[in-house]
C-alpha distance (Angstrom), angle and dihedral (degrees) to the residues before:
residue distance angle dihedral
M1 . . .
A2 3.80 . .
L3 3.81 90.4 .
A4 3.81 91.8 47.8
N5 3.81 89.3 49.8
R6 3.77 90.4 53.5
V7 3.84 92.1 48.8
F8 3.81 93.3 50.9
F9 3.82 93.6 42.8
R10 3.81 90.1 52.3
L11 3.80 89.9 47.1
Y12 3.80 88.8 52.3
Q13 3.81 90.3 49.5
C14 3.83 90.4 48.2
A15 3.80 91.1 51.8
N16 3.78 91.6 50.4
M17 3.80 93.1 46.7
L18 3.83 90.9 47.4
H19 3.73 89.6 54.7
K20 3.80 93.8 46.2
T21 3.82 100.7 41.6
G22 3.79 95.5 31.8
S23 3.77 91.6 53.2
R24 3.81 90.1 50.0
A25 3.81 89.0 52.9
V26 3.85 92.2 59.3
E27 3.85 101.2 25.8
A28 3.85 91.8 107.5
E29 3.83 86.7 62.9
G30 3.79 90.4 51.9
L31 3.79 91.9 -111.3
T32 3.77 136.2 130.5
T33 3.81 126.3 -159.3
Q34 3.79 89.0 -99.3
Q35 3.83 91.1 54.6
W36 3.80 90.1 44.2
A37 3.84 87.9 54.9
V38 3.78 92.1 50.7
L39 3.82 92.4 48.9
G40 3.84 90.3 45.9
A41 3.83 90.9 51.0
L42 3.77 92.0 48.3
S43 3.83 93.2 46.5
R44 3.81 92.8 62.4
D45 3.82 118.6 107.4
E46 3.80 89.1 -119.9
A47 3.82 90.1 60.4
E48 3.80 96.9 47.2
G49 3.84 92.9 122.5
G50 3.81 92.6 41.6
M51 3.77 132.5 -97.5
S52 3.75 132.0 -100.1
V53 3.80 114.8 -111.4
G54 3.86 89.3 -115.0
D55 3.82 93.8 50.2
L56 3.82 90.9 45.9
A57 3.83 90.6 50.4
R58 3.80 92.2 49.4
Y59 3.83 91.9 46.6
L60 3.80 92.1 50.2
K61 3.85 93.3 40.2
V62 3.82 93.2 -126.5
S63 3.77 132.9 122.8
R64 3.77 120.2 -93.8
Q65 3.78 88.9 -122.2
N66 3.81 93.6 56.6
L67 3.80 91.5 43.7
S68 3.78 91.9 49.3
G69 3.80 93.2 59.8
L70 3.81 91.3 44.4
V71 3.79 92.9 49.9
S72 3.81 90.7 47.9
R73 3.82 91.1 54.6
M74 3.81 90.5 46.1
E75 3.77 91.1 49.2
R76 3.83 90.0 50.3
D77 3.83 88.5 51.8
G78 3.83 90.7 50.5
H79 3.84 97.0 -115.4
V80 3.82 97.8 114.7
T81 3.76 138.2 15.1
T82 3.81 129.8 -152.3
A83 3.76 127.9 -150.5
P84 3.79 136.9 162.3
D85 3.81 112.2 -76.6
S86 3.83 107.4 -111.7
R87 3.87 89.0 -143.4
D88 3.79 94.7 49.2
R89 3.80 118.7 20.1
R90 3.83 91.3 -163.4
S91 3.81 89.8 62.7
R92 3.78 127.3 73.6
L93 3.80 120.1 -140.9
V94 3.79 118.6 -142.5
T95 3.81 117.4 -152.2
M96 3.78 133.5 173.8
T97 3.79 115.0 -111.7
G98 3.79 124.7 -136.6
S99 3.78 88.0 -101.7
G100 3.81 90.8 50.0
Q101 3.81 90.2 50.4
H102 3.83 90.7 51.6
V103 3.80 91.6 48.7
W104 3.81 90.6 47.3
K105 3.79 100.7 43.4
V106 3.80 103.1 31.3
E107 3.81 106.7 27.0
A108 3.80 109.4 23.7
Q109 3.80 106.5 32.3
P110 3.81 96.7 61.0
K111 3.83 89.4 51.6
I112 3.80 92.1 44.8
Y113 3.81 91.3 52.4
A114 3.78 90.8 48.1
Y115 3.82 87.5 50.5
Y116 3.79 90.9 51.3
E117 3.82 89.9 51.4
Q118 3.77 91.3 52.7
V119 3.80 95.4 45.3
L120 3.78 94.2 45.1
D121 3.78 94.1 46.1
G122 3.80 108.5 140.9
F123 3.79 93.5 19.5
S124 3.81 117.9 122.0
V125 3.79 121.1 -144.4
N126 3.84 85.3 -105.4
D127 3.84 90.2 53.8
V128 3.77 92.1 51.7
T129 3.80 92.0 45.8
H130 3.82 91.6 51.6
T131 3.79 92.3 45.5
L132 3.79 90.8 52.0
H133 3.81 91.0 47.4
Y134 3.84 92.7 53.4
L135 3.78 93.9 42.9
L136 3.79 90.2 52.6
K137 3.85 90.0 50.3
L138 3.84 89.8 50.9
L139 3.78 90.4 47.3
D140 3.84 91.7 50.4
N141 3.79 91.2 50.7
M142 3.78 93.0 45.9
Q143 3.82 89.5 50.1
R144 3.80 89.2 54.1
V145 3.80 90.6 50.4
D146 3.81 90.5 47.8
D147 3.81 91.8 49.5
A148 3.83 91.3 49.1
Q149 3.84 91.7 47.2
G150 3.79 89.2 50.8
E151 3.79 92.2 50.3
R152 3.84 91.7 50.5
K153 3.81 91.2 47.3
S154 3.79 90.2 49.8
R155 3.82 92.6 49.2
R156 3.84 90.4 50.6
S157 3.79 93.0 50.4
D158 3.86 91.4 45.6
A159 3.80 90.0 53.4
G160 3.78 91.0 60.9
P161 3.79 126.9 -143.4
A162 3.77 117.4 -20.3
A163 3.81 116.3 -104.7
């Protein structure tokens, strides 16, 4: 357990440092790492027509509530727009604006790539491949835990108040 504790503590530190140093890398563009993640998700070929708020939240592994505030700020800044989904009027579709695409492709991406080079300094392609492999394994296991926790929570709320 001591080794596991060290792994997860270092993962926590890495997440915090990613937010801190990554946000600094794109702050001149008015972006944070969260906004960079949203623009990155929306820039994928699979998201060409936009993504529903729910799908975007699931893809980024964040709550709809946290994403909603983030999307509102990005909409205010002109990076994204939201509109009712033509296939499901209850759902809102998030798409990148022309301004958002310019910020992403022209301004932010070169700085993000330079950031990656700095942070991955001393890593071989093999190191990066192994790191990705293990992070994906962790993510899969965490998703199973999250799914199981959600099922337990759902069963408790379905049971009603305790007698």
